[in-house]
PALO-38870 format. One record per atom (N, C-alpha, C): residue number from 1; x, y, z. Coordinates in steps of 0.05 Angstrom, whole numbers. Layout:
residues N
<pt NUM <X Y Z>>
...
end
This chain:
residues 278
<pt 1 <-389 381 -805>>
<pt 1 <-377 354 -804>>
<pt 1 <-378 344 -776>>
<pt 2 <-387 320 -774>>
<pt 2 <-390 308 -748>>
<pt 2 <-372 284 -746>>
<pt 3 <-366 275 -722>>
<pt 3 <-350 252 -716>>
<pt 3 <-362 237 -693>>
<pt 4 <-355 212 -691>>
<pt 4 <-365 195 -669>>
<pt 4 <-343 188 -650>>
<pt 5 <-348 190 -625>>
<pt 5 <-327 185 -605>>
<pt 5 <-337 163 -586>>
<pt 6 <-319 152 -572>>
<pt 6 <-326 133 -551>>
<pt 6 <-306 137 -528>>
<pt 7 <-316 134 -504>>
<pt 7 <-300 139 -481>>
<pt 7 <-289 112 -471>>
<pt 8 <-264 112 -462>>
<pt 8 <-252 86 -454>>
<pt 8 <-235 91 -430>>
<pt 9 <-228 69 -416>>
<pt 9 <-212 71 -391>>
<pt 9 <-183 67 -398>>
<pt 10 <-166 81 -385>>
<pt 10 <-137 78 -388>>
<pt 10 <-127 62 -364>>
<pt 11 <-128 35 -366>>
<pt 11 <-120 17 -345>>
<pt 11 <-94 4 -353>>
<pt 12 <-73 20 -355>>
<pt 12 <-48 10 -365>>
<pt 12 <-49 9 -396>>
<pt 13 <-71 -2 -407>>
<pt 13 <-76 -1 -436>>
<pt 13 <-104 10 -440>>
<pt 14 <-110 21 -463>>
<pt 14 <-136 33 -468>>
<pt 14 <-156 11 -477>>
<pt 15 <-179 9 -465>>
<pt 15 <-199 -9 -473>>
<pt 15 <-221 6 -487>>
<pt 16 <-234 -6 -507>>
<pt 16 <-254 7 -523>>
<pt 16 <-282 -2 -515>>
<pt 17 <-302 13 -523>>
<pt 17 <-330 7 -516>>
<pt 17 <-346 6 -542>>
<pt 18 <-372 0 -538>>
<pt 18 <-390 -1 -561>>
<pt 18 <-391 26 -575>>
<pt 19 <-397 25 -601>>
<pt 19 <-399 50 -617>>
<pt 19 <-423 67 -607>>
<pt 20 <-419 92 -604>>
<pt 20 <-440 110 -596>>
<pt 20 <-451 124 -621>>
<pt 21 <-476 119 -629>>
<pt 21 <-487 129 -654>>
<pt 21 <-491 159 -654>>
<pt 22 <-493 171 -678>>
<pt 22 <-498 199 -682>>
<pt 22 <-527 205 -676>>
<pt 23 <-532 227 -663>>
<pt 23 <-559 236 -658>>
<pt 23 <-565 261 -674>>
<pt 24 <-589 266 -680>>
<pt 24 <-597 290 -695>>
<pt 24 <-606 312 -677>>
<pt 25 <-607 306 -651>>
<pt 25 <-616 326 -632>>
<pt 25 <-593 342 -621>>
<pt 26 <-598 356 -599>>
<pt 26 <-577 372 -587>>
<pt 26 <-555 355 -576>>
<pt 27 <-530 365 -574>>
<pt 27 <-508 349 -563>>
<pt 27 <-515 338 -535>>
<pt 28 <-508 313 -530>>
<pt 28 <-514 300 -505>>
<pt 28 <-488 292 -491>>
<pt 29 <-490 287 -465>>
<pt 29 <-466 279 -450>>
<pt 29 <-458 251 -458>>
<pt 30 <-433 246 -461>>
<pt 30 <-423 219 -467>>
<pt 30 <-416 205 -441>>
<pt 31 <-428 183 -436>>
<pt 31 <-422 168 -412>>
<pt 31 <-413 140 -421>>
<pt 32 <-395 129 -405>>
<pt 32 <-384 103 -413>>
<pt 32 <-376 87 -388>>
<pt 33 <-369 62 -392>>
<pt 33 <-362 45 -369>>
<pt 33 <-332 46 -364>>
<pt 34 <-325 47 -338>>
<pt 34 <-296 46 -330>>
<pt 34 <-280 67 -344>>
<pt 35 <-286 92 -339>>
<pt 35 <-273 113 -354>>
<pt 35 <-250 126 -338>>
<pt 36 <-247 119 -313>>
<pt 36 <-227 132 -297>>
<pt 36 <-208 112 -284>>
<pt 37 <-184 119 -282>>
<pt 37 <-164 102 -268>>
<pt 37 <-144 120 -254>>
<pt 38 <-130 109 -235>>
<pt 38 <-107 122 -222>>
<pt 38 <-82 110 -234>>
<pt 39 <-64 126 -242>>
<pt 39 <-40 117 -255>>
<pt 39 <-18 111 -234>>
<pt 40 <-4 89 -239>>
<pt 40 <19 81 -223>>
<pt 40 <13 76 -193>>
<pt 41 <2 54 -186>>
<pt 41 <-9 33 -204>>
<pt 41 <-39 38 -209>>
<pt 42 <-50 25 -229>>
<pt 42 <-79 29 -235>>
<pt 42 <-97 20 -212>>
<pt 43 <-117 35 -206>>
<pt 43 <-137 27 -186>>
<pt 43 <-128 31 -157>>
<pt 44 <-104 41 -153>>
<pt 44 <-94 45 -126>>
<pt 44 <-84 74 -123>>
<pt 45 <-87 85 -99>>
<pt 45 <-77 111 -93>>
<pt 45 <-64 112 -66>>
<pt 46 <-47 132 -61>>
<pt 46 <-33 134 -36>>
<pt 46 <-45 155 -18>>
<pt 47 <-50 148 7>>
<pt 47 <-64 167 26>>
<pt 47 <-46 191 32>>
<pt 48 <-58 213 37>>
<pt 48 <-44 238 44>>
<pt 48 <-25 246 22>>
<pt 49 <-32 240 -3>>
<pt 49 <-15 247 -26>>
<pt 49 <-33 255 -49>>
<pt 50 <-20 269 -68>>
<pt 50 <-33 276 -93>>
<pt 50 <-30 253 -113>>
<pt 51 <-53 244 -124>>
<pt 51 <-53 222 -143>>
<pt 51 <-65 232 -169>>
<pt 52 <-58 218 -191>>
<pt 52 <-67 226 -217>>
<pt 52 <-91 209 -226>>
<pt 53 <-113 222 -233>>
<pt 53 <-136 209 -246>>
<pt 53 <-135 214 -276>>
<pt 54 <-137 193 -292>>
<pt 54 <-134 196 -321>>
<pt 54 <-157 182 -334>>
<pt 55 <-168 194 -355>>
<pt 55 <-189 182 -372>>
<pt 55 <-181 186 -401>>
<pt 56 <-191 170 -419>>
<pt 56 <-184 172 -447>>
<pt 56 <-209 170 -465>>
<pt 57 <-207 181 -488>>
<pt 57 <-229 180 -508>>
<pt 57 <-216 174 -535>>
<pt 58 <-230 157 -551>>
<pt 58 <-219 149 -577>>
<pt 58 <-240 153 -598>>
<pt 59 <-233 164 -621>>
<pt 59 <-252 168 -643>>
<pt 59 <-254 142 -659>>
<pt 60 <-278 137 -669>>
<pt 60 <-284 112 -683>>
<pt 60 <-270 111 -710>>
<pt 61 <-268 134 -723>>
<pt 61 <-257 133 -751>>
<pt 61 <-227 129 -751>>
<pt 62 <-214 132 -728>>
<pt 62 <-185 127 -727>>
<pt 62 <-167 150 -737>>
<pt 63 <-179 171 -746>>
<pt 63 <-163 194 -757>>
<pt 63 <-171 220 -745>>
<pt 64 <-194 222 -732>>
<pt 64 <-204 247 -721>>
<pt 64 <-194 251 -693>>
<pt 65 <-181 272 -687>>
<pt 65 <-172 278 -660>>
<pt 65 <-196 285 -643>>
<pt 66 <-200 271 -620>>
<pt 66 <-223 278 -602>>
<pt 66 <-217 303 -586>>
<pt 67 <-226 325 -595>>
<pt 67 <-221 351 -582>>
<pt 67 <-244 357 -563>>
<pt 68 <-238 364 -538>>
<pt 68 <-259 370 -519>>
<pt 68 <-248 370 -491>>
<pt 69 <-265 364 -472>>
<pt 69 <-256 363 -444>>
<pt 69 <-269 339 -431>>
<pt 70 <-256 329 -411>>
<pt 70 <-266 306 -395>>
<pt 70 <-270 316 -367>>
<pt 71 <-294 311 -357>>
<pt 71 <-302 319 -330>>
<pt 71 <-301 295 -312>>
<pt 72 <-288 298 -289>>
<pt 72 <-286 277 -269>>
<pt 72 <-306 282 -246>>
<pt 73 <-320 260 -239>>
<pt 73 <-340 262 -218>>
<pt 73 <-337 240 -197>>
<pt 74 <-348 245 -173>>
<pt 74 <-349 224 -153>>
<pt 74 <-374 207 -159>>
<pt 75 <-377 185 -144>>
<pt 75 <-400 167 -148>>
<pt 75 <-426 182 -142>>
<pt 76 <-425 202 -125>>
<pt 76 <-449 217 -118>>
<pt 76 <-455 238 -139>>
<pt 77 <-438 241 -159>>
<pt 77 <-443 261 -180>>
<pt 77 <-429 287 -175>>
<pt 78 <-414 290 -154>>
<pt 78 <-400 315 -149>>
<pt 78 <-377 318 -168>>
<pt 79 <-376 341 -180>>
<pt 79 <-354 347 -199>>
<pt 79 <-328 353 -184>>
<pt 80 <-307 338 -191>>
<pt 80 <-281 343 -179>>
<pt 80 <-266 364 -195>>
<pt 81 <-263 359 -221>>
<pt 81 <-249 378 -238>>
<pt 81 <-253 369 -267>>
<pt 82 <-244 385 -285>>
<pt 82 <-245 378 -314>>
<pt 82 <-219 386 -326>>
<pt 83 <-212 372 -348>>
<pt 83 <-187 378 -362>>
<pt 83 <-191 374 -392>>
<pt 84 <-178 391 -407>>
<pt 84 <-179 389 -436>>
<pt 84 <-164 365 -446>>
<pt 85 <-174 352 -467>>
<pt 85 <-161 329 -478>>
<pt 85 <-134 337 -491>>
<pt 86 <-115 319 -488>>
<pt 86 <-89 322 -500>>
<pt 86 <-84 298 -519>>
<pt 87 <-64 301 -536>>
<pt 87 <-58 280 -555>>
<pt 87 <-51 254 -540>>
<pt 88 <-62 232 -549>>
<pt 88 <-57 206 -537>>
<pt 88 <-36 191 -553>>
<pt 89 <-38 164 -553>>
<pt 89 <-18 148 -566>>
<pt 89 <-20 152 -597>>
<pt 90 <-44 157 -607>>
<pt 90 <-47 162 -636>>
<pt 90 <-64 187 -639>>
<pt 91 <-67 196 -664>>
<pt 91 <-83 220 -669>>
<pt 91 <-112 216 -661>>
<pt 92 <-121 191 -661>>
<pt 92 <-149 185 -655>>
<pt 92 <-154 182 -625>>
<pt 93 <-133 184 -609>>
<pt 93 <-136 181 -580>>
<pt 93 <-131 208 -566>>
<pt 94 <-146 212 -545>>
<pt 94 <-142 236 -529>>
<pt 94 <-144 228 -499>>
<pt 95 <-128 240 -483>>
<pt 95 <-129 235 -454>>
<pt 95 <-131 261 -439>>
<pt 96 <-141 258 -415>>
<pt 96 <-143 281 -397>>
<pt 96 <-137 271 -368>>
<pt 97 <-122 287 -354>>
<pt 97 <-114 279 -326>>
<pt 97 <-118 302 -307>>
<pt 98 <-125 296 -283>>
<pt 98 <-126 315 -261>>
<pt 98 <-111 304 -237>>
<pt 99 <-104 322 -219>>
<pt 99 <-91 314 -194>>
<pt 99 <-111 314 -172>>
<pt 100 <-113 292 -157>>
<pt 100 <-133 289 -136>>
<pt 100 <-119 281 -110>>
<pt 101 <-126 294 -88>>
<pt 101 <-114 289 -62>>
<pt 101 <-131 268 -47>>
<pt 102 <-118 246 -39>>
<pt 102 <-131 225 -24>>
<pt 102 <-127 229 6>>
<pt 103 <-148 236 20>>
<pt 103 <-145 244 48>>
<pt 103 <-152 221 68>>
<pt 104 <-164 200 58>>
<pt 104 <-173 179 76>>
<pt 104 <-165 151 65>>
<pt 105 <-162 132 84>>
<pt 105 <-157 104 77>>
<pt 105 <-185 91 72>>
<pt 106 <-193 90 47>>
<pt 106 <-219 78 41>>
<pt 106 <-221 75 11>>
<pt 107 <-244 64 2>>
<pt 107 <-249 61 -27>>
<pt 107 <-264 86 -37>>
<pt 108 <-256 95 -60>>
<pt 108 <-270 117 -73>>
<pt 108 <-280 107 -101>>
<pt 109 <-301 120 -111>>
<pt 109 <-311 114 -137>>
<pt 109 <-312 139 -154>>
<pt 110 <-304 136 -179>>
<pt 110 <-303 159 -197>>
<pt 110 <-316 152 -224>>
<pt 111 <-325 172 -239>>
<pt 111 <-333 169 -266>>
<pt 111 <-323 193 -282>>
<pt 112 <-325 191 -308>>
<pt 112 <-316 213 -325>>
<pt 112 <-336 217 -348>>
<pt 113 <-339 242 -357>>
<pt 113 <-357 248 -379>>
<pt 113 <-341 265 -399>>
<pt 114 <-344 257 -425>>
<pt 114 <-330 271 -446>>
<pt 114 <-348 291 -459>>
<pt 115 <-340 317 -461>>
<pt 115 <-355 338 -474>>
<pt 115 <-340 346 -500>>
<pt 116 <-349 338 -523>>
<pt 116 <-335 345 -548>>
<pt 116 <-339 374 -555>>
<pt 117 <-319 384 -570>>
<pt 117 <-320 412 -580>>
<pt 117 <-324 413 -610>>
<pt 118 <-327 390 -623>>
<pt 118 <-328 390 -652>>
<pt 118 <-357 386 -662>>
<pt 119 <-377 388 -645>>
<pt 119 <-404 385 -653>>
<pt 119 <-415 357 -656>>
<pt 120 <-400 337 -647>>
<pt 120 <-409 310 -648>>
<pt 120 <-432 306 -630>>
<pt 121 <-452 291 -639>>
<pt 121 <-475 284 -622>>
<pt 121 <-470 256 -610>>
<pt 122 <-468 255 -584>>
<pt 122 <-461 229 -571>>
<pt 122 <-484 218 -556>>
<pt 123 <-487 193 -557>>
<pt 123 <-509 179 -543>>
<pt 123 <-504 179 -513>>
<pt 124 <-523 189 -498>>
<pt 124 <-520 189 -469>>
<pt 124 <-537 168 -455>>
<pt 125 <-549 150 -471>>
<pt 125 <-567 130 -459>>
<pt 125 <-552 108 -445>>
<pt 126 <-526 104 -451>>
<pt 126 <-510 83 -439>>
<pt 126 <-506 90 -409>>
<pt 127 <-511 70 -392>>
<pt 127 <-508 75 -363>>
<pt 127 <-479 76 -355>>
<pt 128 <-472 96 -339>>
<pt 128 <-445 100 -330>>
<pt 128 <-439 82 -306>>
<pt 129 <-416 68 -307>>
<pt 129 <-408 51 -285>>
<pt 129 <-384 64 -271>>
<pt 130 <-385 67 -245>>
<pt 130 <-363 79 -231>>
<pt 130 <-339 61 -229>>
<pt 131 <-315 73 -229>>
<pt 131 <-291 58 -226>>
<pt 131 <-281 62 -197>>
<pt 132 <-274 40 -184>>
<pt 132 <-266 40 -156>>
<pt 132 <-236 45 -154>>
<pt 133 <-229 62 -135>>
<pt 133 <-200 68 -129>>
<pt 133 <-196 62 -99>>
<pt 134 <-178 45 -92>>
<pt 134 <-172 38 -64>>
<pt 134 <-148 55 -55>>
<pt 135 <-152 70 -33>>
<pt 135 <-131 87 -22>>
<pt 135 <-117 71 0>>
<pt 136 <-91 68 -2>>
<pt 136 <-75 52 17>>
<pt 136 <-52 69 28>>
<pt 137 <-38 59 49>>
<pt 137 <-16 75 59>>
<pt 137 <7 78 40>>
<pt 138 <12 58 23>>
<pt 138 <35 58 6>>
<pt 138 <28 56 -24>>
<pt 139 <3 58 -31>>
<pt 139 <-4 55 -59>>
<pt 139 <-4 26 -69>>
<pt 140 <-2 7 -51>>
<pt 140 <-3 -21 -57>>
<pt 140 <-26 -35 -43>>
<pt 141 <-33 -59 -51>>
<pt 141 <-55 -73 -37>>
<pt 141 <-46 -87 -12>>
<pt 142 <-19 -87 -7>>
<pt 142 <-9 -99 17>>
<pt 142 <11 -81 30>>
<pt 143 <12 -80 56>>
<pt 143 <31 -64 71>>
<pt 143 <43 -82 92>>
<pt 144 <69 -77 99>>
<pt 144 <82 -92 120>>
<pt 144 <89 -74 143>>
<pt 145 <85 -85 167>>
<pt 145 <93 -71 192>>
<pt 145 <115 -87 205>>
<pt 146 <137 -74 210>>
<pt 146 <160 -88 223>>
<pt 146 <168 -71 247>>
<pt 147 <167 -83 271>>
<pt 147 <176 -68 295>>
<pt 147 <206 -67 296>>
<pt 148 <217 -53 316>>
<pt 148 <246 -54 320>>
<pt 148 <253 -82 328>>
<pt 149 <273 -94 314>>
<pt 149 <281 -122 318>>
<pt 149 <307 -123 333>>
<pt 150 <309 -141 353>>
<pt 150 <333 -146 368>>
<pt 150 <342 -174 363>>
<pt 151 <368 -178 362>>
<pt 151 <379 -205 357>>
<pt 151 <370 -225 378>>
<pt 152 <359 -248 370>>
<pt 152 <352 -269 388>>
<pt 152 <324 -265 401>>
<pt 153 <310 -244 394>>
<pt 153 <284 -238 406>>
<pt 153 <263 -241 385>>
<pt 154 <242 -255 390>>
<pt 154 <220 -259 371>>
<pt 154 <203 -234 368>>
<pt 155 <199 -226 344>>
<pt 155 <182 -203 338>>
<pt 155 <161 -211 317>>
<pt 156 <138 -198 317>>
<pt 156 <117 -205 298>>
<pt 156 <118 -187 274>>
<pt 157 <119 -199 250>>
<pt 157 <117 -185 225>>
<pt 157 <87 -185 217>>
<pt 158 <76 -162 210>>
<pt 158 <47 -161 205>>
<pt 158 <43 -151 176>>
<pt 159 <27 -165 161>>
<pt 159 <19 -157 134>>
<pt 159 <-11 -149 135>>
<pt 160 <-17 -127 122>>
<pt 160 <-45 -117 121>>
<pt 160 <-52 -113 91>>
<pt 161 <-76 -123 84>>
<pt 161 <-85 -121 56>>
<pt 161 <-106 -99 54>>
<pt 162 <-108 -87 31>>
<pt 162 <-129 -66 25>>
<pt 162 <-143 -73 -1>>
<pt 163 <-169 -76 0>>
<pt 163 <-186 -74 24>>
<pt 163 <-184 -99 41>>
<pt 164 <-193 -98 65>>
<pt 164 <-190 -120 84>>
<pt 164 <-207 -144 76>>
<pt 165 <-225 -140 57>>
<pt 165 <-242 -163 48>>
<pt 165 <-228 -181 28>>
<pt 166 <-204 -173 19>>
<pt 166 <-189 -190 0>>
<pt 166 <-183 -217 12>>
<pt 167 <-187 -238 -3>>
<pt 167 <-181 -265 5>>
<pt 167 <-156 -274 -9>>
<pt 168 <-137 -286 6>>
<pt 168 <-113 -295 -7>>
<pt 168 <-92 -302 14>>
<pt 169 <-67 -301 6>>
<pt 169 <-45 -309 25>>
<pt 169 <-21 -291 20>>
<pt 170 <-4 -291 40>>
<pt 170 <21 -275 38>>
<pt 170 <45 -293 45>>
<pt 171 <68 -285 36>>
<pt 171 <93 -298 43>>
<pt 171 <114 -277 49>>
<pt 172 <128 -280 71>>
<pt 172 <148 -261 80>>
<pt 172 <176 -269 69>>
<pt 173 <193 -248 64>>
<pt 173 <220 -253 55>>
<pt 173 <239 -236 71>>
<pt 174 <265 -244 71>>
<pt 174 <286 -228 83>>
<pt 174 <309 -226 63>>
<pt 175 <316 -202 55>>
<pt 175 <337 -197 36>>
<pt 175 <332 -212 10>>
<pt 176 <306 -215 2>>
<pt 176 <299 -228 -23>>
<pt 176 <296 -258 -21>>
<pt 177 <303 -270 2>>
<pt 177 <301 -299 5>>
<pt 177 <276 -306 21>>
<pt 178 <264 -330 15>>
<pt 178 <239 -337 30>>
<pt 178 <244 -339 60>>
<pt 179 <225 -328 75>>
<pt 179 <227 -328 104>>
<pt 179 <204 -345 116>>
<pt 180 <182 -345 103>>
<pt 180 <159 -360 113>>
<pt 180 <145 -376 91>>
<pt 181 <129 -395 99>>
<pt 181 <112 -409 80>>
<pt 181 <88 -391 74>>
<pt 182 <70 -400 58>>
<pt 182 <46 -384 52>>
<pt 182 <28 -383 76>>
<pt 183 <19 -358 83>>
<pt 183 <2 -353 106>>
<pt 183 <-24 -342 97>>
<pt 184 <-46 -354 105>>
<pt 184 <-73 -344 97>>
<pt 184 <-79 -318 111>>
<pt 185 <-90 -299 95>>
<pt 185 <-98 -273 106>>
<pt 185 <-126 -276 119>>
<pt 186 <-128 -266 143>>
<pt 186 <-153 -267 158>>
<pt 186 <-162 -239 165>>
<pt 187 <-185 -231 154>>
<pt 187 <-196 -204 158>>
<pt 187 <-175 -182 152>>
<pt 188 <-160 -186 131>>
<pt 188 <-140 -166 123>>
<pt 188 <-114 -167 137>>
<pt 189 <-109 -187 154>>
<pt 189 <-84 -188 170>>
<pt 189 <-71 -216 167>>
<pt 190 <-45 -216 168>>
<pt 190 <-29 -241 170>>
<pt 190 <-4 -235 187>>
<pt 191 <2 -252 206>>
<pt 191 <24 -248 224>>
<pt 191 <44 -271 223>>
<pt 192 <70 -264 225>>
<pt 192 <91 -284 225>>
<pt 192 <111 -278 247>>
<pt 193 <116 -297 266>>
<pt 193 <136 -293 287>>
<pt 193 <164 -296 275>>
<pt 194 <181 -276 279>>
<pt 194 <207 -275 266>>
<pt 194 <229 -271 287>>
<pt 195 <250 -287 284>>
<pt 195 <274 -284 301>>
<pt 195 <299 -288 284>>
<pt 196 <319 -272 290>>
<pt 196 <344 -274 274>>
<pt 196 <368 -269 292>>
<pt 197 <390 -281 284>>
<pt 197 <416 -277 298>>
<pt 197 <434 -258 283>>
<pt 198 <424 -248 260>>
<pt 198 <440 -230 244>>
<pt 198 <436 -201 254>>
<pt 199 <457 -186 251>>
<pt 199 <457 -157 259>>
<pt 199 <457 -140 234>>
<pt 200 <450 -115 238>>
<pt 200 <451 -95 216>>
<pt 200 <425 -93 201>>
<pt 201 <427 -78 178>>
<pt 201 <403 -73 163>>
<pt 201 <394 -97 147>>
<pt 202 <368 -103 149>>
<pt 202 <356 -125 135>>
<pt 202 <331 -115 120>>
<pt 203 <328 -127 96>>
<pt 203 <305 -120 79>>
<pt 203 <283 -140 84>>
<pt 204 <262 -132 98>>
<pt 204 <240 -150 104>>
<pt 204 <217 -144 84>>
<pt 205 <208 -165 70>>
<pt 205 <188 -161 49>>
<pt 205 <164 -179 53>>
<pt 206 <143 -173 38>>
<pt 206 <119 -190 39>>
<pt 206 <106 -188 11>>
<pt 207 <95 -211 2>>
<pt 207 <81 -212 -24>>
<pt 207 <53 -223 -19>>
<pt 208 <34 -212 -33>>
<pt 208 <6 -221 -30>>
<pt 208 <-4 -232 -56>>
<pt 209 <-19 -254 -55>>
<pt 209 <-32 -266 -79>>
<pt 209 <-61 -271 -72>>
<pt 210 <-79 -261 -89>>
<pt 210 <-107 -264 -84>>
<pt 210 <-116 -293 -90>>
<pt 211 <-135 -303 -75>>
<pt 211 <-145 -330 -78>>
<pt 211 <-159 -332 -105>>
<pt 212 <-151 -353 -120>>
<pt 212 <-164 -359 -146>>
<pt 212 <-161 -337 -167>>
<pt 213 <-143 -318 -162>>
<pt 213 <-139 -297 -182>>
<pt 213 <-110 -288 -181>>
<pt 214 <-92 -302 -194>>
<pt 214 <-63 -295 -192>>
<pt 214 <-56 -268 -205>>
<pt 215 <-75 -256 -220>>
<pt 215 <-70 -230 -232>>
<pt 215 <-71 -207 -211>>
<pt 216 <-82 -213 -188>>
<pt 216 <-84 -193 -167>>
<pt 216 <-62 -199 -146>>
<pt 217 <-42 -183 -145>>
<pt 217 <-20 -188 -126>>
<pt 217 <-8 -161 -118>>
<pt 218 <9 -162 -97>>
<pt 218 <22 -138 -88>>
<pt 218 <46 -145 -71>>
<pt 219 <65 -127 -70>>
<pt 219 <90 -131 -54>>
<pt 219 <95 -106 -38>>
<pt 220 <109 -109 -15>>
<pt 220 <117 -87 1>>
<pt 220 <143 -94 15>>
<pt 221 <159 -74 21>>
<pt 221 <185 -79 34>>
<pt 221 <189 -58 56>>
<pt 222 <206 -65 75>>
<pt 222 <214 -46 96>>
<pt 222 <241 -54 106>>
<pt 223 <259 -35 108>>
<pt 223 <286 -39 119>>
<pt 223 <285 -35 149>>
<pt 224 <299 -53 163>>
<pt 224 <300 -51 192>>
<pt 224 <328 -57 201>>
<pt 225 <338 -43 221>>
<pt 225 <365 -47 232>>
<pt 225 <363 -65 257>>
<pt 226 <373 -90 254>>
<pt 226 <372 -109 276>>
<pt 226 <394 -101 296>>
<pt 227 <386 -96 321>>
<pt 227 <404 -87 342>>
<pt 227 <413 -111 360>>
<pt 228 <436 -108 373>>
<pt 228 <446 -130 390>>
<pt 228 <427 -137 413>>
<pt 229 <417 -117 427>>
<pt 229 <400 -123 450>>
<pt 229 <384 -98 456>>
<pt 230 <367 -99 476>>
<pt 230 <352 -76 485>>
<pt 230 <367 -60 505>>
<pt 231 <390 -69 513>>
<pt 231 <405 -56 535>>
<pt 231 <426 -37 524>>
<pt 232 <447 -33 540>>
<pt 232 <449 -46 566>>
<pt 232 <433 -31 588>>
<pt 233 <422 -47 606>>
<pt 233 <407 -36 628>>
<pt 233 <423 -42 654>>
<pt 234 <429 -22 670>>
<pt 234 <444 -26 694>>
<pt 234 <427 -21 718>>
<pt 235 <427 -40 736>>
<pt 235 <411 -38 761>>
<pt 235 <431 -36 784>>
<pt 236 <428 -15 800>>
<pt 236 <445 -12 824>>
<pt 236 <428 -18 848>>
<pt 237 <438 -34 866>>
<pt 237 <423 -40 891>>
<pt 237 <443 -47 913>>
<pt 238 <434 -43 937>>
<pt 238 <451 -50 961>>
<pt 238 <442 -77 972>>
<pt 239 <461 -93 980>>
<pt 239 <454 -119 992>>
<pt 239 <439 -115 1019>>
<pt 240 <424 -134 1027>>
<pt 240 <409 -132 1052>>
<pt 240 <427 -132 1076>>
<pt 241 <452 -141 1073>>
<pt 241 <471 -141 1095>>
<pt 241 <494 -123 1088>>
<pt 242 <504 -110 1108>>
<pt 242 <527 -93 1103>>
<pt 242 <554 -108 1104>>
<pt 243 <553 -132 1114>>
<pt 243 <578 -148 1116>>
<pt 243 <571 -178 1114>>
<pt 244 <590 -193 1103>>
<pt 244 <587 -222 1102>>
<pt 244 <612 -235 1113>>
<pt 245 <607 -257 1127>>
<pt 245 <630 -272 1137>>
<pt 245 <643 -287 1114>>
<pt 246 <668 -294 1119>>
<pt 246 <683 -308 1098>>
<pt 246 <669 -335 1092>>
<pt 247 <663 -340 1066>>
<pt 247 <650 -365 1059>>
<pt 247 <620 -363 1060>>
<pt 248 <609 -341 1071>>
<pt 248 <580 -338 1073>>
<pt 248 <569 -329 1046>>
<pt 249 <546 -339 1038>>
<pt 249 <534 -332 1013>>
<pt 249 <510 -314 1017>>
<pt 250 <503 -299 997>>
<pt 250 <480 -282 998>>
<pt 250 <465 -284 971>>
<pt 251 <439 -288 972>>
<pt 251 <422 -291 948>>
<pt 251 <412 -264 939>>
<pt 252 <418 -258 914>>
<pt 252 <407 -234 901>>
<pt 252 <388 -244 879>>
<pt 253 <364 -234 878>>
<pt 253 <345 -243 858>>
<pt 253 <336 -219 842>>
<pt 254 <340 -222 816>>
<pt 254 <333 -201 797>>
<pt 254 <316 -213 775>>
<pt 255 <294 -201 768>>
<pt 255 <277 -210 746>>
<pt 255 <280 -192 722>>
<pt 256 <284 -205 699>>
<pt 256 <288 -189 674>>
<pt 256 <270 -201 653>>
<pt 257 <264 -186 632>>
<pt 257 <248 -196 610>>
<pt 257 <262 -220 597>>
<pt 258 <246 -238 585>>
<pt 258 <258 -260 571>>
<pt 258 <272 -251 546>>
<pt 259 <293 -264 539>>
<pt 259 <307 -258 514>>
<pt 259 <334 -245 518>>
<pt 260 <336 -221 529>>
<pt 260 <362 -208 531>>
<pt 260 <380 -223 551>>
<pt 261 <406 -223 544>>
<pt 261 <425 -235 562>>
<pt 261 <429 -218 587>>
<pt 262 <428 -231 610>>
<pt 262 <431 -216 635>>
<pt 262 <457 -225 648>>
<pt 263 <473 -205 656>>
<pt 263 <499 -211 669>>
<pt 263 <500 -195 695>>
<pt 264 <516 -205 714>>
<pt 264 <520 -192 740>>
<pt 264 <549 -185 743>>
<pt 265 <554 -162 754>>
<pt 265 <581 -154 759>>
<pt 265 <584 -143 788>>
<pt 266 <605 -152 802>>
<pt 266 <609 -142 829>>
<pt 266 <626 -117 828>>
<pt 267 <618 -96 842>>
<pt 267 <633 -71 843>>
<pt 267 <628 -58 870>>
<pt 268 <647 -42 877>>
<pt 268 <644 -28 903>>
<pt 268 <671 -22 915>>
<pt 269 <671 -10 939>>
<pt 269 <695 -2 952>>
<pt 269 <709 -25 967>>
<pt 270 <695 -47 972>>
<pt 270 <707 -68 988>>
<pt 270 <698 -95 976>>
<pt 271 <714 -106 959>>
<pt 271 <708 -132 947>>
<pt 271 <730 -151 954>>
<pt 272 <721 -173 965>>
<pt 272 <741 -193 974>>
<pt 272 <752 -209 950>>
<pt 273 <776 -217 953>>
<pt 273 <788 -234 932>>
<pt 273 <773 -260 930>>
<pt 274 <768 -269 905>>
<pt 274 <755 -295 901>>
<pt 274 <725 -294 902>>
<pt 275 <714 -269 904>>
<pt 275 <685 -267 904>>
<pt 275 <673 -276 877>>
<pt 276 <654 -293 878>>
<pt 276 <641 -303 854>>
<pt 276 <611 -296 854>>
<pt 277 <601 -291 830>>
<pt 277 <573 -285 827>>
<pt 277 <561 -306 809>>
<pt 278 <540 -318 818>>
<pt 278 <527 -339 802>>
<pt 278 <498 -332 797>>
end
């Protein structure tokens, strides 16, 4: 007894392919288009982490369980691993998953081949198309960089898209409320100058929308604690004169970075009444 299978991609939902006819020759490798995906979210993986690669196979008759194994390969044909099919959403569906470690921030391509154990003869003439997986720092197509923020001081919020060739725009938010208008992404980067008078923990977010394709989007968030100032910084120095006559003034010149509030305080063992510092 023979059965016919077809290999499909599990991209959130299972997609089907053309029917693969029965052959009278020896069993052949089943190849199909878009057979591999990374789960949560599809097509994206997190760097320096273990990610799940999943492929599915569906029998044409709708009642035969596709028993066998699915082999995962790189675009160059290198075998990563293989896994036996497990029960899918229905008896006619089977899935197989492996764990893969993403070591670099870049695009990877994978394919999968189904090897049946029930004697089915599968057509291997169909050209296999690799599925691309983009490895990013956070498993999203957009990442936000937020430096330490101080009240009243302008800081740059930076959004980075993956891959950097994506065309589109980003918008920044604070605590869920709009912070910026739409900003066009240039070579994978978008920057927004941000200043706040609020203190404490703030949720800084960014959302990305691809140009002419609203179905491609991503969001990222980062919590940052807004501090009062970069100080306090105390500078001790001796005046150029050891004594001043009554009513005589002395100029002290101190240069500080822009932004922080600078104050002067007179202290010492001999301070005259009514001394003022301006």
